[in-house]
C-alpha positions in Angstrom: -3.8 1.0 -3.8 -0.6 1.7 -1.3 -1.4 1.1 2.4 0.5 3.7 3.3 -2.1 6.5 1.6 -4.9 5.8 3.4 -5.6 7.4 6.5 -7.1 4.4 8.7 -6.6 6.2 12.3 -8.2 9.7 11.8 -11.9 9.0 10.8 -13.1 12.2 10.7 -10.5 13.1 7.8 -11.3 12.8 3.7 -9.9 9.4 3.3 -9.2 7.2 -0.2 -12.1 5.3 1.1 -14.3 7.8 0.7 -14.3 8.0 -3.2 -14.7 4.3 -4.4 -17.8 2.2 -5.0 -16.8 -1.1 -2.6 -19.7 -2.7 -4.4 -18.4 -1.8 -7.7 -14.6 -1.9 -7.2 -12.6 -5.3 -5.1 -9.2 -3.3 -3.6 -5.8 -4.5 -4.2 -3.3 -3.3 -0.9 0.0 -3.7 -2.1 3.1 -3.7 0.5 4.9 -0.3 -2.0 7.4 1.6 0.2 8.8 -2.1 1.6 12.5 -2.6 1.6 12.7 -6.3 3.2 9.9 -9.2 3.7 9.4 -8.7 7.3 7.8 -4.8 6.4 6.1 -6.2 3.5 4.3 -9.4 5.7 3.6 -6.8 8.3 2.0 -4.0 5.6 0.3 -7.1 3.8 -1.4 -7.9 6.9 -2.4 -4.2 8.1 -3.4 -3.8 4.1 -5.7 -7.3 4.1 -7.7 -6.2 7.3 -8.1 -2.5 6.2 -9.5 -3.2 3.0 -11.1 -6.8 4.2 -9.7 -7.6 0.6 -7.8 -11.5 0.3 -5.9 -10.2 -2.3 -2.1 -8.6 -1.3 0.1 -7.0 -4.3 3.2 -7.9 -2.8 6.1 -6.0 -3.7 9.8 -5.0 -1.9 11.9 -2.4 -3.6 16.3 -2.5 -4.5 18.0 -0.2 -2.3 16.8 3.5 -2.4 19.8 4.2 -4.7 19.6 1.9 -7.1 16.6 2.0 -7.6 16.0 5.0 -9.9 18.6 5.9 -12.7 20.9 8.8 -12.1 19.8 11.8 -13.4 22.8 13.4 -13.6 25.3 13.1 -16.4 
């Protein structure tokens, strides 16, 4: 799950976590959308605290311009 996609600030609003049976599934937060190690570490720590999971999928993406293939021909 992408930590940035989970609303942790307003508990009165619907959240992805409302639809997951945490007794059946283990959440694996990831650091998708991070461009450097500092952002990834911060996001991983937030994900760990938010979910209680000791596991985190670490992901750091490259430059946004070169991340996707060019669709112009």
